[in-house]
C-alpha positions as CSV (number, residue, x, y, z in Angstrom):
1,X,75.6,173.8,59.0
2,X,73.3,171.7,56.7
3,X,71.0,170.1,59.2
4,X,69.2,168.2,56.5
5,X,72.4,166.2,55.8
6,X,72.9,165.5,59.5
7,X,69.3,164.3,59.9
8,X,69.6,162.1,56.8
9,X,72.7,160.5,58.2
10,X,71.2,159.9,61.7
11,X,67.9,158.6,60.3
12,X,69.6,156.1,58.0
13,X,70.6,152.6,59.3
14,X,74.3,152.7,58.2
15,X,75.5,149.2,59.0
16,X,78.9,148.1,57.8
17,X,78.8,147.3,54.1
18,X,76.4,150.2,53.3
19,X,79.2,152.9,53.1
20,X,79.4,153.2,49.4
21,X,75.7,153.8,49.0
22,X,75.8,156.5,51.7
23,X,78.8,158.2,50.0
24,X,76.9,158.4,46.7
25,X,73.7,159.5,48.3
26,X,75.6,162.5,49.7
27,X,76.2,163.6,46.2
28,X,79.7,162.3,45.5
29,X,80.6,160.5,42.3
30,X,81.9,157.0,41.4
31,X,85.3,158.5,40.3
32,X,85.8,159.6,43.9
33,X,85.3,156.0,45.3
34,X,88.1,153.6,46.0
35,X,87.5,149.8,46.2
36,X,89.4,146.7,47.1
37,X,88.3,143.3,45.9
38,X,84.9,144.8,45.0
39,X,84.3,146.3,48.4
40,X,84.1,150.1,49.0
41,X,87.1,151.3,51.0
42,X,86.8,155.1,51.1
43,X,85.6,158.1,49.3
44,X,87.9,161.1,48.5
45,X,87.3,164.7,47.8
46,X,89.9,167.5,47.3
47,X,89.4,171.2,47.9
48,X,92.1,173.7,46.9
49,X,95.8,173.3,47.8
50,X,96.5,171.8,51.2
51,X,98.7,169.4,53.2
52,X,95.9,168.5,55.5
53,X,93.7,165.5,55.6
54,X,90.2,165.5,57.2
55,X,88.6,162.1,58.0
56,X,85.3,160.6,59.1
57,X,83.8,157.2,58.8
58,X,80.5,156.3,57.0
59,X,79.7,153.1,59.0
60,X,78.2,152.9,62.5
61,X,77.3,150.2,65.0
62,X,73.6,149.4,64.7
63,X,71.6,147.3,67.0
64,X,69.5,146.1,64.1
65,X,69.9,145.5,60.4
66,X,66.2,145.5,59.9
67,X,64.8,148.4,58.0
68,X,66.6,151.3,56.4
69,X,65.6,154.2,58.6
70,X,64.8,155.2,62.2
71,X,63.0,158.1,64.0
72,X,65.2,160.7,65.6
73,X,64.2,163.3,68.1
74,X,65.4,166.7,69.3
75,X,65.0,167.6,73.0
76,X,64.4,171.4,73.0
77,X,65.4,171.7,76.6
78,X,68.9,170.3,76.1
79,X,69.4,170.6,72.3
80,X,70.3,166.9,72.2
81,X,69.3,164.6,69.4
82,X,68.6,161.0,70.1
83,X,66.9,157.9,68.6
84,X,64.3,156.3,70.9
85,X,65.6,152.9,71.9
86,X,68.0,152.7,69.0
87,X,71.7,153.6,68.3
88,X,71.7,157.2,67.0
89,X,74.7,156.8,64.8
90,X,76.3,160.2,65.6
91,X,79.4,158.1,65.8
92,X,80.2,159.1,63.1
93,X,77.3,160.7,61.4
94,X,78.3,163.9,63.1
95,X,81.8,163.8,61.6
96,X,80.4,163.0,58.1
97,X,78.1,166.0,58.3
98,X,80.9,168.2,59.5
99,X,83.2,167.2,56.6
100,X,80.3,167.9,54.1
101,X,79.9,171.3,55.8
102,X,83.6,172.1,55.4
103,X,83.5,171.0,51.7
104,X,80.5,173.2,51.1
105,X,82.4,176.2,52.7
106,X,85.5,175.4,50.5
107,X,87.9,174.8,53.4
108,X,91.1,173.6,51.6
109,X,91.9,170.0,52.4
110,X,91.9,166.3,51.4
111,X,88.7,164.8,52.6
112,X,88.5,161.0,53.3
113,X,85.2,159.2,54.0
114,X,86.2,155.8,55.3
115,X,84.5,152.4,55.5
116,X,84.7,149.9,58.2
117,X,86.1,152.0,61.1
118,X,84.0,150.1,63.5
119,X,85.7,146.8,62.7
120,X,89.3,147.9,62.9
121,X,89.6,150.7,60.3
122,X,89.2,148.6,57.1
123,X,89.3,151.5,54.7
124,X,92.0,153.5,56.4
125,X,94.1,150.4,56.8
126,X,93.8,149.8,53.0
127,X,94.8,153.4,52.4
128,X,97.8,153.2,54.7
129,X,99.1,150.0,53.0
130,X,98.7,151.5,49.5
131,X,99.2,155.2,50.1
132,X,102.1,155.7,47.8
133,X,100.5,153.7,45.0
134,X,97.1,155.4,45.2
135,X,98.4,158.9,45.9
136,X,102.0,159.0,44.7
137,X,102.4,162.8,44.6
138,X,100.4,163.6,47.8
139,X,102.3,164.9,50.8
140,X,100.4,165.4,54.0
141,X,101.6,166.9,57.2
142,X,98.5,166.3,59.4
143,X,95.4,164.1,59.5
144,X,92.4,165.3,61.6
145,X,89.6,162.8,62.3
146,X,86.3,164.2,63.5
147,X,85.2,161.1,65.4
148,X,85.7,161.6,69.1
149,X,83.0,161.6,71.8
150,X,82.4,164.5,74.0
151,X,83.1,168.2,73.5
152,X,86.6,168.9,74.6
153,X,89.1,166.3,73.4
154,X,92.1,166.6,71.1
155,X,93.6,163.1,71.0
156,X,97.4,162.8,71.4
157,X,97.7,159.0,71.6
158,X,95.7,156.1,70.1
159,X,96.0,152.3,70.2
160,X,98.8,152.5,72.7
161,X,101.1,154.9,70.9
162,X,101.7,158.6,70.3
163,X,99.9,159.9,67.2
164,X,100.8,163.6,67.3
165,X,103.2,166.0,69.0
166,X,102.3,168.1,72.0
167,X,103.2,171.2,69.9
168,X,100.7,170.3,67.3
169,X,98.0,169.3,69.8
170,X,98.4,172.5,71.8
171,X,98.2,174.7,68.7
172,X,95.0,172.8,67.6
173,X,93.5,173.2,71.1
174,X,94.1,177.0,70.9
175,X,92.7,177.1,67.3
176,X,89.5,175.3,68.3
177,X,89.0,177.2,71.6
178,X,90.1,177.5,75.2
179,X,87.9,174.6,76.4
180,X,89.8,171.9,74.6
181,X,92.3,169.5,76.3
182,X,94.7,166.7,75.5
183,X,93.2,163.2,75.8
184,X,94.2,159.6,75.2
185,X,92.0,157.8,72.7
186,X,91.3,154.2,71.8
187,X,91.1,154.0,68.1
188,X,89.9,155.8,65.0
189,X,91.1,155.8,61.4
190,X,93.9,158.2,61.9
191,X,95.6,155.6,64.1
192,X,96.2,153.6,60.9
193,X,98.0,156.5,59.3
194,X,100.7,157.4,61.8
195,X,103.4,155.7,59.6
196,X,102.6,157.9,56.6
197,X,101.4,161.2,58.1
198,X,103.4,162.9,60.9
199,X,100.6,164.6,62.9
200,X,97.4,162.5,63.4
201,X,94.6,163.2,65.9
202,X,90.9,162.9,66.6
203,X,88.6,165.8,67.7
204,X,85.4,165.7,69.7
205,X,82.2,166.0,67.6
206,X,79.7,166.0,70.5
207,X,78.2,162.5,70.8
208,X,77.9,160.5,74.0
209,X,77.1,156.9,74.9
210,X,78.0,155.7,71.4
211,X,77.1,152.2,70.2
212,X,74.1,152.1,72.6
213,X,70.4,153.0,72.7
214,X,71.4,155.8,75.1
215,X,73.5,157.6,72.5
216,X,72.8,161.3,72.0
217,X,74.4,164.2,70.1
218,X,74.9,167.7,71.5
219,X,73.7,169.7,68.5
220,X,74.6,173.1,69.9
221,X,78.2,172.0,70.2
222,X,78.3,170.6,66.7
223,X,77.0,173.8,65.2
224,X,79.6,175.8,67.2
225,X,82.4,173.4,66.0
226,X,81.1,173.7,62.4
227,X,81.6,177.5,62.5
228,X,85.0,177.2,64.1
229,X,86.6,174.7,61.7
230,X,85.9,176.9,58.7
231,X,87.9,179.7,60.3
232,X,91.1,177.8,61.3
233,X,94.3,178.2,59.2
234,X,95.0,174.5,59.1
235,X,98.2,174.9,57.2
236,X,99.7,177.0,60.0
237,X,99.6,174.2,62.5
238,X,103.1,173.0,63.3
239,X,104.5,169.7,62.1
240,X,106.9,168.3,64.7
241,X,106.4,164.5,65.0
242,X,108.3,162.2,62.7
243,X,106.7,159.1,61.2
244,X,107.9,156.1,63.1
245,X,106.5,152.6,63.1
246,X,104.9,152.4,66.6
247,X,101.8,150.6,65.6
248,X,101.6,147.1,64.2
249,X,98.2,146.0,62.9
250,X,97.2,142.6,61.5
251,X,95.7,143.2,58.1
252,X,92.1,141.9,57.9
253,X,89.4,142.7,55.4
254,X,85.9,141.5,56.3
255,X,83.0,141.0,53.9
256,X,80.0,143.0,54.7
257,X,78.2,139.9,56.1
258,X,81.1,139.0,58.3
259,X,81.4,142.5,59.6
260,X,77.7,142.6,60.4
261,X,77.9,139.5,62.6
262,X,81.1,140.8,64.1
263,X,79.3,144.0,65.3
264,X,76.3,142.0,66.5
265,X,78.5,140.1,68.9
266,X,80.0,143.2,70.5
267,X,79.3,143.1,74.3
268,X,78.0,146.7,74.5
269,X,75.2,146.2,71.9
270,X,71.7,146.1,73.4
């Protein structure tokens, strides 16, 4: 795994509204960026032939918009990365780094780097509303977000509704390793896609205490996951669930300034 990319993402203050700049700084091109009313919604990259989507989000919750970078530290005793008295941003810098690793290793798939997940999934909501227009010939059977806390979870329900079948989740747990388990999640971008993609989930990437100055990342776990995801036959995972409208979201697109003040008023920010 490219640790330089991970450290770049964790050091950078990636408040909502900065996602487009981050996407380009990772080496992607303007032709891969999708906008709505002048605002960056998501970046897209395709590798090979596949019916699988992989997702992450480029924004994070920051406890300060001052400055552009922060110091990060590695505890050699625990192999944990943290930022002293600041939000680390492994939610979802770890997922972004993981997708870059999979692209570098040529894992077939459709890679989506979303904006505004932390304020309701702005980019993924835009994609869901315009999927057939933006990607008229794209048929996807599964969408895997790498945006879950901890080291064991495969999410089977989000935002109060089922997002994938038990058959799919069980097969994914086995593919990832014996330590994984079903879990109920709150929200990530794949929750917005359940009406257009049958099997949607979210997988643990090793961060804890997200959105707070106590956030840390289990680097040993992330490295292990990075090795594993490049060996899985993603196309062999079963597709059982049918797309049914279980989720109803109110469409709302925030300006970057509105989104910044939104996240500053979250009760868990310190």
